[in-house]
Backbone bond lengths (Angstrom), bond angles and torsions (degrees), N, CA, C in turn:
res aa  C-N    CA-C-N  psi(-1)  N-CA   C-N-CA  omega(-1)  CA-C   N-CA-C  phi
1 M - - - 1.459 - - 1.526 107.99 -
2 A 1.285 115.80 139.91 1.459 122.17 178.30 1.524 109.95 -70.78
3 L 1.307 115.83 161.18 1.461 121.91 176.56 1.522 109.39 -60.02
4 E 1.317 116.08 130.63 1.469 121.67 178.02 1.516 108.28 -117.61
5 L 1.312 117.76 137.33 1.465 123.10 -179.83 1.519 110.25 -117.61
6 A 1.320 115.75 148.31 1.456 122.39 173.75 1.521 107.21 -136.08
7 T 1.314 116.76 145.41 1.463 122.27 -178.82 1.518 109.53 -104.13
8 V 1.319 116.69 134.21 1.462 122.08 177.63 1.529 108.38 -79.31
9 T 1.338 116.51 130.60 1.460 120.86 179.37 1.534 109.88 -82.92
10 A 1.324 116.01 174.82 1.459 121.40 177.79 1.532 111.49 -60.36
11 K 1.331 117.08 -26.26 1.462 121.51 178.75 1.525 112.27 -89.44
12 G 1.331 117.93 5.19 1.454 121.12 179.47 1.519 113.63 80.03
13 Q 1.309 117.32 19.76 1.461 121.51 -177.87 1.521 110.46 -101.06
14 I 1.341 115.06 154.32 1.458 120.50 172.94 1.521 108.33 -134.42
15 T 1.308 116.18 161.07 1.451 122.30 171.24 1.517 107.13 -106.04
16 V 1.324 116.32 126.85 1.459 119.91 176.69 1.529 106.89 -69.28
17 P 1.328 117.07 125.32 1.465 119.02 -177.85 1.536 111.95 -56.09
18 K 1.327 116.15 145.82 1.461 121.70 -176.65 1.520 111.77 -56.05
19 A 1.319 118.57 -42.16 1.464 121.01 -179.04 1.536 110.72 -60.59
20 V 1.331 116.64 -35.86 1.468 121.13 178.63 1.526 109.56 -72.59
21 R 1.337 116.81 -45.35 1.470 120.20 177.54 1.526 111.11 -56.77
22 D 1.326 115.67 -44.72 1.460 120.33 -179.81 1.524 111.32 -65.12
23 A 1.330 117.48 -44.28 1.469 121.65 -178.07 1.527 111.53 -63.44
24 L 1.338 116.77 -34.65 1.469 120.92 -178.86 1.521 112.62 -94.43
25 G 1.317 116.84 -6.16 1.461 120.23 -178.23 1.515 112.62 66.79
26 L 1.332 116.95 32.76 1.461 121.30 -177.66 1.524 111.09 -72.78
27 Q 1.315 114.59 139.38 1.465 122.66 177.20 1.526 108.58 -123.86
28 Q 1.325 117.02 165.52 1.457 121.16 176.27 1.524 108.91 -56.03
29 G 1.332 116.61 133.32 1.455 122.12 178.71 1.521 113.94 93.04
30 D 1.339 118.28 -13.08 1.461 120.09 176.18 1.521 109.52 -65.12
31 Q 1.327 116.16 156.16 1.459 120.46 -177.79 1.518 110.90 -113.68
32 L 1.335 114.12 150.51 1.458 122.23 175.91 1.520 108.29 -120.97
33 S 1.321 116.84 142.07 1.465 120.04 172.91 1.520 108.08 -102.26
34 W 1.321 115.75 148.19 1.459 122.80 -178.99 1.522 107.85 -121.02
35 E 1.325 117.42 117.04 1.460 122.27 -178.95 1.533 108.43 -114.63
36 L 1.335 115.58 117.40 1.458 120.88 -179.81 1.519 110.64 -92.91
37 E 1.341 116.37 135.99 1.456 120.74 177.23 1.523 109.27 -156.92
38 D 1.314 116.08 119.59 1.463 122.27 175.41 1.526 113.57 51.14
39 G 1.314 116.76 46.56 1.458 120.69 175.63 1.521 114.89 78.83
40 S 1.323 117.67 5.75 1.462 121.90 177.35 1.520 108.82 -121.21
41 V 1.311 115.51 164.77 1.458 120.07 178.44 1.526 108.95 -131.15
42 R 1.323 115.46 140.51 1.468 121.70 173.50 1.522 106.19 -112.77
43 V 1.314 115.92 123.92 1.459 121.34 -179.91 1.521 107.17 -107.42
44 R 1.337 115.83 130.41 1.456 120.91 -179.29 1.522 110.34 -131.15
45 A 1.302 115.66 144.80 1.458 120.44 171.11 1.524 106.89 -77.72
46 V 1.333 116.87 134.57 1.459 120.75 179.04 1.521 109.36 -126.48
47 T 1.313 114.97 149.06 1.457 119.73 175.21 1.523 107.76 -83.34
48 P 1.324 118.65 160.51 1.468 119.81 177.64 1.528 112.29 -55.30
49 L 1.328 117.74 -37.02 1.457 120.70 177.88 1.530 110.62 -63.31
50 D 1.334 117.75 -42.09 1.458 121.53 178.05 1.524 110.88 -61.44
51 A 1.332 117.36 -44.15 1.459 121.40 -178.47 1.524 110.52 -63.92
52 T 1.319 117.39 -41.84 1.462 121.24 178.45 1.523 109.89 -63.79
53 Y 1.316 116.61 -43.41 1.465 121.02 178.34 1.524 110.92 -61.21
54 L 1.338 116.62 -45.92 1.464 120.40 -178.37 1.525 111.72 -63.77
55 R 1.335 117.47 -40.26 1.462 120.28 178.06 1.525 110.30 -64.79
56 G 1.328 117.43 -41.26 1.457 120.79 178.14 1.511 112.13 -65.81
57 L 1.313 116.56 -41.10 1.464 121.04 178.09 1.520 110.43 -63.23
58 E 1.312 116.57 -46.26 1.461 121.04 -179.96 1.528 110.80 -61.34
59 A 1.327 116.80 -43.47 1.464 120.87 -179.88 1.520 110.57 -63.62
60 G 1.329 117.00 -40.13 1.458 120.62 179.48 1.508 112.86 -67.17
61 L 1.310 116.86 -33.04 1.462 120.51 -178.74 1.529 112.30 -78.45
62 Q 1.321 117.81 -17.47 1.465 120.75 -179.51 1.519 111.97 -60.62
63 E 1.341 117.47 -28.70 1.459 119.90 -179.47 1.522 111.89 -66.60
64 W 1.327 117.43 -15.06 1.463 121.39 -178.82 1.534 111.73 -101.00
65 S 1.307 118.19 8.74 1.462 119.16 -171.88 1.524 113.60 -111.65
66 S 1.329 117.21 36.06 1.457 118.98 177.49 1.530 109.97 -96.10
67 A 1.310 116.06 163.55 1.473 120.87 176.84 1.521 110.70 -61.37
68 D 1.341 117.57 -36.95 1.467 121.13 177.89 1.525 111.10 -62.62
69 D 1.313 117.21 -42.01 1.464 120.54 177.63 1.523 110.67 -64.80
70 D 1.333 117.06 -43.00 1.461 119.54 178.41 1.513 111.15 -58.25
71 A 1.313 117.40 -43.31 1.464 121.18 179.55 1.521 111.35 -67.70
72 A 1.315 117.51 -41.36 1.465 121.38 -177.97 1.530 111.69 -66.00
73 F 1.320 118.13 -34.59 1.456 121.10 -175.86 1.517 113.21 -103.45
74 A 1.316 118.45 7.67 1.463 121.92 -175.38 1.518 112.89 -61.95
75 E 1.318 117.73 -33.13 1.464 121.25 -176.03 1.531 113.57 -87.01
76 L 1.314 118.15 -3.00 1.478 120.61 -177.82 1.497 112.34 -77.93
């Protein structure tokens, strides 16, 4: 696939290029996940089940993200 560009609007919105929508089979209401890593982003199409799973996983992992936990597990 050729390089596709999208412009961010004043409201922080973008339009997924048609070639990308077609390649991924995206329809109105479909969801995309955004994963940030080292100044780059990976965008993926997710099913509703995937999104629900990811939200549940993230919520469950929040209990391990306190300063006390960081200190307790720092030496591991």
